[in-house]
PyMOL CGO cylinders between C-alpha atoms (Angstrom):
from pymol import cmd
from pymol.cgo import CYLINDER

trace = [
    CYLINDER, 20.55, 133.10, 73.29, 23.11, 135.74, 72.29, 0.3, 1, 1, 1, 1, 1, 1,
    CYLINDER, 23.11, 135.74, 72.29, 26.66, 134.62, 71.62, 0.3, 1, 1, 1, 1, 1, 1,
    CYLINDER, 26.66, 134.62, 71.62, 29.23, 136.26, 73.90, 0.3, 1, 1, 1, 1, 1, 1,
    CYLINDER, 29.23, 136.26, 73.90, 31.26, 137.63, 71.00, 0.3, 1, 1, 1, 1, 1, 1,
    CYLINDER, 31.26, 137.63, 71.00, 28.20, 139.38, 69.61, 0.3, 1, 1, 1, 1, 1, 1,
    CYLINDER, 28.20, 139.38, 69.61, 26.87, 140.76, 72.89, 0.3, 1, 1, 1, 1, 1, 1,
    CYLINDER, 26.87, 140.76, 72.89, 28.43, 144.22, 72.50, 0.3, 1, 1, 1, 1, 1, 1,
    CYLINDER, 28.43, 144.22, 72.50, 26.96, 144.78, 69.02, 0.3, 1, 1, 1, 1, 1, 1,
    CYLINDER, 26.96, 144.78, 69.02, 23.65, 143.20, 70.02, 0.3, 1, 1, 1, 1, 1, 1,
    CYLINDER, 23.65, 143.20, 70.02, 23.21, 145.61, 72.95, 0.3, 1, 1, 1, 1, 1, 1,
    CYLINDER, 23.21, 145.61, 72.95, 24.35, 148.64, 70.96, 0.3, 1, 1, 1, 1, 1, 1,
    CYLINDER, 24.35, 148.64, 70.96, 21.92, 147.78, 68.12, 0.3, 1, 1, 1, 1, 1, 1,
    CYLINDER, 21.92, 147.78, 68.12, 19.09, 147.44, 70.61, 0.3, 1, 1, 1, 1, 1, 1,
    CYLINDER, 19.09, 147.44, 70.61, 19.92, 150.73, 72.31, 0.3, 1, 1, 1, 1, 1, 1,
    CYLINDER, 19.92, 150.73, 72.31, 20.30, 152.61, 69.01, 0.3, 1, 1, 1, 1, 1, 1,
    CYLINDER, 20.30, 152.61, 69.01, 16.79, 151.43, 68.00, 0.3, 1, 1, 1, 1, 1, 1,
    CYLINDER, 16.79, 151.43, 68.00, 15.17, 152.97, 71.07, 0.3, 1, 1, 1, 1, 1, 1,
    CYLINDER, 15.17, 152.97, 71.07, 13.47, 156.29, 71.38, 0.3, 1, 1, 1, 1, 1, 1,
    CYLINDER, 13.47, 156.29, 71.38, 14.97, 157.24, 74.74, 0.3, 1, 1, 1, 1, 1, 1,
    CYLINDER, 14.97, 157.24, 74.74, 16.59, 154.75, 77.13, 0.3, 1, 1, 1, 1, 1, 1,
    CYLINDER, 16.59, 154.75, 77.13, 13.45, 154.37, 79.23, 0.3, 1, 1, 1, 1, 1, 1,
    CYLINDER, 13.45, 154.37, 79.23, 12.04, 152.41, 76.26, 0.3, 1, 1, 1, 1, 1, 1,
    CYLINDER, 12.04, 152.41, 76.26, 14.60, 149.64, 76.99, 0.3, 1, 1, 1, 1, 1, 1,
    CYLINDER, 14.60, 149.64, 76.99, 12.34, 146.88, 78.40, 0.3, 1, 1, 1, 1, 1, 1,
    CYLINDER, 12.34, 146.88, 78.40, 13.59, 146.09, 81.91, 0.3, 1, 1, 1, 1, 1, 1,
    CYLINDER, 13.59, 146.09, 81.91, 13.58, 142.31, 81.43, 0.3, 1, 1, 1, 1, 1, 1,
    CYLINDER, 13.58, 142.31, 81.43, 15.60, 142.64, 78.24, 0.3, 1, 1, 1, 1, 1, 1,
    CYLINDER, 15.60, 142.64, 78.24, 17.98, 145.06, 79.94, 0.3, 1, 1, 1, 1, 1, 1,
    CYLINDER, 17.98, 145.06, 79.94, 18.57, 142.61, 82.79, 0.3, 1, 1, 1, 1, 1, 1,
    CYLINDER, 18.57, 142.61, 82.79, 19.02, 139.70, 80.35, 0.3, 1, 1, 1, 1, 1, 1,
    CYLINDER, 19.02, 139.70, 80.35, 21.62, 141.73, 78.42, 0.3, 1, 1, 1, 1, 1, 1,
    CYLINDER, 21.62, 141.73, 78.42, 23.40, 142.67, 81.66, 0.3, 1, 1, 1, 1, 1, 1,
    CYLINDER, 23.40, 142.67, 81.66, 23.41, 139.00, 82.74, 0.3, 1, 1, 1, 1, 1, 1,
    CYLINDER, 23.41, 139.00, 82.74, 25.41, 138.15, 79.60, 0.3, 1, 1, 1, 1, 1, 1,
    CYLINDER, 25.41, 138.15, 79.60, 27.45, 141.34, 79.37, 0.3, 1, 1, 1, 1, 1, 1,
    CYLINDER, 27.45, 141.34, 79.37, 28.70, 141.38, 83.00, 0.3, 1, 1, 1, 1, 1, 1,
    CYLINDER, 28.70, 141.38, 83.00, 30.36, 137.93, 82.74, 0.3, 1, 1, 1, 1, 1, 1,
    CYLINDER, 30.36, 137.93, 82.74, 31.68, 138.91, 79.26, 0.3, 1, 1, 1, 1, 1, 1,
    CYLINDER, 31.68, 138.91, 79.26, 33.44, 141.89, 80.85, 0.3, 1, 1, 1, 1, 1, 1,
    CYLINDER, 33.44, 141.89, 80.85, 34.92, 139.58, 83.44, 0.3, 1, 1, 1, 1, 1, 1,
    CYLINDER, 34.92, 139.58, 83.44, 36.25, 137.35, 80.63, 0.3, 1, 1, 1, 1, 1, 1,
    CYLINDER, 36.25, 137.35, 80.63, 37.80, 140.45, 79.10, 0.3, 1, 1, 1, 1, 1, 1,
    CYLINDER, 37.80, 140.45, 79.10, 39.53, 140.99, 82.48, 0.3, 1, 1, 1, 1, 1, 1,
    CYLINDER, 39.53, 140.99, 82.48, 37.76, 144.25, 83.29, 0.3, 1, 1, 1, 1, 1, 1,
    CYLINDER, 37.76, 144.25, 83.29, 38.29, 145.25, 86.88, 0.3, 1, 1, 1, 1, 1, 1,
    CYLINDER, 38.29, 145.25, 86.88, 35.86, 147.61, 88.56, 0.3, 1, 1, 1, 1, 1, 1,
    CYLINDER, 35.86, 147.61, 88.56, 38.68, 149.89, 89.67, 0.3, 1, 1, 1, 1, 1, 1,
    CYLINDER, 38.68, 149.89, 89.67, 39.31, 150.61, 85.96, 0.3, 1, 1, 1, 1, 1, 1,
    CYLINDER, 39.31, 150.61, 85.96, 35.93, 152.26, 85.72, 0.3, 1, 1, 1, 1, 1, 1,
    CYLINDER, 35.93, 152.26, 85.72, 35.73, 153.53, 89.31, 0.3, 1, 1, 1, 1, 1, 1,
    CYLINDER, 35.73, 153.53, 89.31, 35.88, 157.20, 88.35, 0.3, 1, 1, 1, 1, 1, 1,
    CYLINDER, 35.88, 157.20, 88.35, 33.03, 156.64, 85.96, 0.3, 1, 1, 1, 1, 1, 1,
    CYLINDER, 33.03, 156.64, 85.96, 30.96, 154.80, 88.61, 0.3, 1, 1, 1, 1, 1, 1,
    CYLINDER, 30.96, 154.80, 88.61, 31.70, 157.54, 91.15, 0.3, 1, 1, 1, 1, 1, 1,
    CYLINDER, 31.70, 157.54, 91.15, 30.54, 160.15, 88.62, 0.3, 1, 1, 1, 1, 1, 1,
    CYLINDER, 30.54, 160.15, 88.62, 27.27, 158.24, 88.05, 0.3, 1, 1, 1, 1, 1, 1,
    CYLINDER, 27.27, 158.24, 88.05, 26.66, 158.16, 91.83, 0.3, 1, 1, 1, 1, 1, 1,
    CYLINDER, 26.66, 158.16, 91.83, 27.34, 161.90, 92.12, 0.3, 1, 1, 1, 1, 1, 1,
    CYLINDER, 27.34, 161.90, 92.12, 24.85, 162.53, 89.31, 0.3, 1, 1, 1, 1, 1, 1,
    CYLINDER, 24.85, 162.53, 89.31, 22.23, 160.41, 91.06, 0.3, 1, 1, 1, 1, 1, 1,
    CYLINDER, 22.23, 160.41, 91.06, 22.68, 162.51, 94.19, 0.3, 1, 1, 1, 1, 1, 1,
    CYLINDER, 22.68, 162.51, 94.19, 22.57, 165.78, 92.18, 0.3, 1, 1, 1, 1, 1, 1,
    CYLINDER, 22.57, 165.78, 92.18, 19.40, 164.72, 90.42, 0.3, 1, 1, 1, 1, 1, 1,
    CYLINDER, 19.40, 164.72, 90.42, 17.74, 163.84, 93.76, 0.3, 1, 1, 1, 1, 1, 1,
    CYLINDER, 17.74, 163.84, 93.76, 18.74, 167.24, 95.12, 0.3, 1, 1, 1, 1, 1, 1,
    CYLINDER, 18.74, 167.24, 95.12, 17.85, 169.36, 92.06, 0.3, 1, 1, 1, 1, 1, 1,
    CYLINDER, 17.85, 169.36, 92.06, 14.98, 167.34, 90.63, 0.3, 1, 1, 1, 1, 1, 1,
    CYLINDER, 14.98, 167.34, 90.63, 15.50, 168.46, 87.05, 0.3, 1, 1, 1, 1, 1, 1,
    CYLINDER, 15.50, 168.46, 87.05, 17.27, 166.56, 84.32, 0.3, 1, 1, 1, 1, 1, 1,
    CYLINDER, 17.27, 166.56, 84.32, 18.52, 169.81, 82.74, 0.3, 1, 1, 1, 1, 1, 1,
    CYLINDER, 18.52, 169.81, 82.74, 20.60, 170.34, 85.91, 0.3, 1, 1, 1, 1, 1, 1,
    CYLINDER, 20.60, 170.34, 85.91, 22.69, 167.21, 85.18, 0.3, 1, 1, 1, 1, 1, 1,
    CYLINDER, 22.69, 167.21, 85.18, 22.40, 166.84, 81.39, 0.3, 1, 1, 1, 1, 1, 1,
    CYLINDER, 22.40, 166.84, 81.39, 25.84, 168.33, 80.66, 0.3, 1, 1, 1, 1, 1, 1,
    CYLINDER, 25.84, 168.33, 80.66, 27.52, 166.08, 83.17, 0.3, 1, 1, 1, 1, 1, 1,
    CYLINDER, 27.52, 166.08, 83.17, 25.73, 163.01, 81.78, 0.3, 1, 1, 1, 1, 1, 1,
    CYLINDER, 25.73, 163.01, 81.78, 27.03, 163.73, 78.29, 0.3, 1, 1, 1, 1, 1, 1,
    CYLINDER, 27.03, 163.73, 78.29, 30.53, 164.33, 79.73, 0.3, 1, 1, 1, 1, 1, 1,
    CYLINDER, 30.53, 164.33, 79.73, 30.53, 160.75, 81.04, 0.3, 1, 1, 1, 1, 1, 1,
    CYLINDER, 30.53, 160.75, 81.04, 31.43, 159.68, 77.50, 0.3, 1, 1, 1, 1, 1, 1,
    CYLINDER, 31.43, 159.68, 77.50, 34.96, 161.17, 77.62, 0.3, 1, 1, 1, 1, 1, 1,
    CYLINDER, 34.96, 161.17, 77.62, 35.49, 159.48, 81.03, 0.3, 1, 1, 1, 1, 1, 1,
    CYLINDER, 35.49, 159.48, 81.03, 34.65, 156.14, 79.42, 0.3, 1, 1, 1, 1, 1, 1,
    CYLINDER, 34.65, 156.14, 79.42, 36.87, 156.88, 76.42, 0.3, 1, 1, 1, 1, 1, 1,
    CYLINDER, 36.87, 156.88, 76.42, 39.73, 157.66, 78.80, 0.3, 1, 1, 1, 1, 1, 1,
    CYLINDER, 39.73, 157.66, 78.80, 39.20, 154.40, 80.75, 0.3, 1, 1, 1, 1, 1, 1,
    CYLINDER, 39.20, 154.40, 80.75, 39.10, 152.47, 77.47, 0.3, 1, 1, 1, 1, 1, 1,
    CYLINDER, 39.10, 152.47, 77.47, 42.30, 154.14, 76.25, 0.3, 1, 1, 1, 1, 1, 1,
    CYLINDER, 42.30, 154.14, 76.25, 44.07, 153.17, 79.47, 0.3, 1, 1, 1, 1, 1, 1,
    CYLINDER, 44.07, 153.17, 79.47, 42.77, 149.61, 79.59, 0.3, 1, 1, 1, 1, 1, 1,
    CYLINDER, 42.77, 149.61, 79.59, 41.57, 147.61, 76.58, 0.3, 1, 1, 1, 1, 1, 1,
    CYLINDER, 41.57, 147.61, 76.58, 39.17, 145.59, 78.76, 0.3, 1, 1, 1, 1, 1, 1,
    CYLINDER, 39.17, 145.59, 78.76, 37.10, 148.78, 79.41, 0.3, 1, 1, 1, 1, 1, 1,
    CYLINDER, 37.10, 148.78, 79.41, 36.41, 149.37, 75.69, 0.3, 1, 1, 1, 1, 1, 1,
    CYLINDER, 36.41, 149.37, 75.69, 33.30, 147.12, 75.39, 0.3, 1, 1, 1, 1, 1, 1,
    CYLINDER, 33.30, 147.12, 75.39, 31.75, 148.78, 78.44, 0.3, 1, 1, 1, 1, 1, 1,
    CYLINDER, 31.75, 148.78, 78.44, 32.61, 152.19, 77.02, 0.3, 1, 1, 1, 1, 1, 1,
    CYLINDER, 32.61, 152.19, 77.02, 31.06, 151.36, 73.66, 0.3, 1, 1, 1, 1, 1, 1,
    CYLINDER, 31.06, 151.36, 73.66, 27.81, 150.09, 75.21, 0.3, 1, 1, 1, 1, 1, 1,
    CYLINDER, 27.81, 150.09, 75.21, 27.39, 152.83, 77.80, 0.3, 1, 1, 1, 1, 1, 1,
    CYLINDER, 27.39, 152.83, 77.80, 28.26, 155.55, 75.27, 0.3, 1, 1, 1, 1, 1, 1,
    CYLINDER, 28.26, 155.55, 75.27, 25.41, 154.35, 73.06, 0.3, 1, 1, 1, 1, 1, 1,
    CYLINDER, 25.41, 154.35, 73.06, 23.14, 154.33, 76.16, 0.3, 1, 1, 1, 1, 1, 1,
    CYLINDER, 23.14, 154.33, 76.16, 24.20, 157.89, 77.11, 0.3, 1, 1, 1, 1, 1, 1,
    CYLINDER, 24.20, 157.89, 77.11, 23.20, 159.07, 73.62, 0.3, 1, 1, 1, 1, 1, 1,
    CYLINDER, 23.20, 159.07, 73.62, 19.67, 157.91, 74.49, 0.3, 1, 1, 1, 1, 1, 1,
    CYLINDER, 19.67, 157.91, 74.49, 19.47, 159.76, 77.79, 0.3, 1, 1, 1, 1, 1, 1,
    CYLINDER, 19.47, 159.76, 77.79, 17.25, 162.80, 77.39, 0.3, 1, 1, 1, 1, 1, 1,
    CYLINDER, 17.25, 162.80, 77.39, 15.10, 162.77, 80.56, 0.3, 1, 1, 1, 1, 1, 1,
    CYLINDER, 15.10, 162.77, 80.56, 15.05, 161.79, 84.25, 0.3, 1, 1, 1, 1, 1, 1,
    CYLINDER, 15.05, 161.79, 84.25, 13.46, 158.46, 83.28, 0.3, 1, 1, 1, 1, 1, 1,
    CYLINDER, 13.46, 158.46, 83.28, 16.18, 157.80, 80.69, 0.3, 1, 1, 1, 1, 1, 1,
    CYLINDER, 16.18, 157.80, 80.69, 18.87, 158.58, 83.30, 0.3, 1, 1, 1, 1, 1, 1,
    CYLINDER, 18.87, 158.58, 83.30, 17.23, 156.26, 85.82, 0.3, 1, 1, 1, 1, 1, 1,
    CYLINDER, 17.23, 156.26, 85.82, 17.24, 153.47, 83.24, 0.3, 1, 1, 1, 1, 1, 1,
    CYLINDER, 17.24, 153.47, 83.24, 20.94, 154.17, 82.53, 0.3, 1, 1, 1, 1, 1, 1,
    CYLINDER, 20.94, 154.17, 82.53, 21.69, 153.79, 86.25, 0.3, 1, 1, 1, 1, 1, 1,
    CYLINDER, 21.69, 153.79, 86.25, 19.70, 150.53, 86.40, 0.3, 1, 1, 1, 1, 1, 1,
    CYLINDER, 19.70, 150.53, 86.40, 21.64, 149.23, 83.37, 0.3, 1, 1, 1, 1, 1, 1,
    CYLINDER, 21.64, 149.23, 83.37, 25.06, 150.15, 84.79, 0.3, 1, 1, 1, 1, 1, 1,
    CYLINDER, 25.06, 150.15, 84.79, 24.23, 148.74, 88.23, 0.3, 1, 1, 1, 1, 1, 1,
    CYLINDER, 24.23, 148.74, 88.23, 22.96, 145.50, 86.66, 0.3, 1, 1, 1, 1, 1, 1,
    CYLINDER, 22.96, 145.50, 86.66, 26.10, 145.07, 84.54, 0.3, 1, 1, 1, 1, 1, 1,
    CYLINDER, 26.10, 145.07, 84.54, 28.36, 145.66, 87.52, 0.3, 1, 1, 1, 1, 1, 1,
    CYLINDER, 28.36, 145.66, 87.52, 26.30, 143.30, 89.71, 0.3, 1, 1, 1, 1, 1, 1,
    CYLINDER, 26.30, 143.30, 89.71, 26.61, 140.47, 87.16, 0.3, 1, 1, 1, 1, 1, 1,
    CYLINDER, 26.61, 140.47, 87.16, 30.28, 141.29, 86.65, 0.3, 1, 1, 1, 1, 1, 1,
    CYLINDER, 30.28, 141.29, 86.65, 30.91, 140.95, 90.39, 0.3, 1, 1, 1, 1, 1, 1,
    CYLINDER, 30.91, 140.95, 90.39, 28.74, 137.79, 90.62, 0.3, 1, 1, 1, 1, 1, 1,
    CYLINDER, 28.74, 137.79, 90.62, 31.03, 136.25, 88.02, 0.3, 1, 1, 1, 1, 1, 1,
    CYLINDER, 31.03, 136.25, 88.02, 34.00, 136.99, 90.28, 0.3, 1, 1, 1, 1, 1, 1,
    CYLINDER, 34.00, 136.99, 90.28, 34.98, 140.42, 88.89, 0.3, 1, 1, 1, 1, 1, 1,
    CYLINDER, 34.98, 140.42, 88.89, 36.90, 142.66, 91.20, 0.3, 1, 1, 1, 1, 1, 1,
]
cmd.load_cgo(trace, "trace")
């Protein structure tokens, strides 16, 4: 079992070793999210602190459904990184999420990678909320 204080580095190391985010085994992704979500709650992350980021992800999901091509949203996916950096600069509790998701964004190069990114973010937020996060 991963120690809470090592979870951020553990996930980043895993993601950096992948060849595209779709290579992140779904069971491992969910296990990481199950530890990381409560960790973010302990750090006092509130969902409203990353709301603009989550809204942007949902817009990109809709755009991808409409356009059907990853190239149509690739620029916006990469531009999620500054949104995360801004959230982290405003609120220290958002930094671990920003670090992990920025590493994940670097691995997004296809529709399948983007879909895995969405699954990862949704899993983290679900476990965060299950732990009592707002």
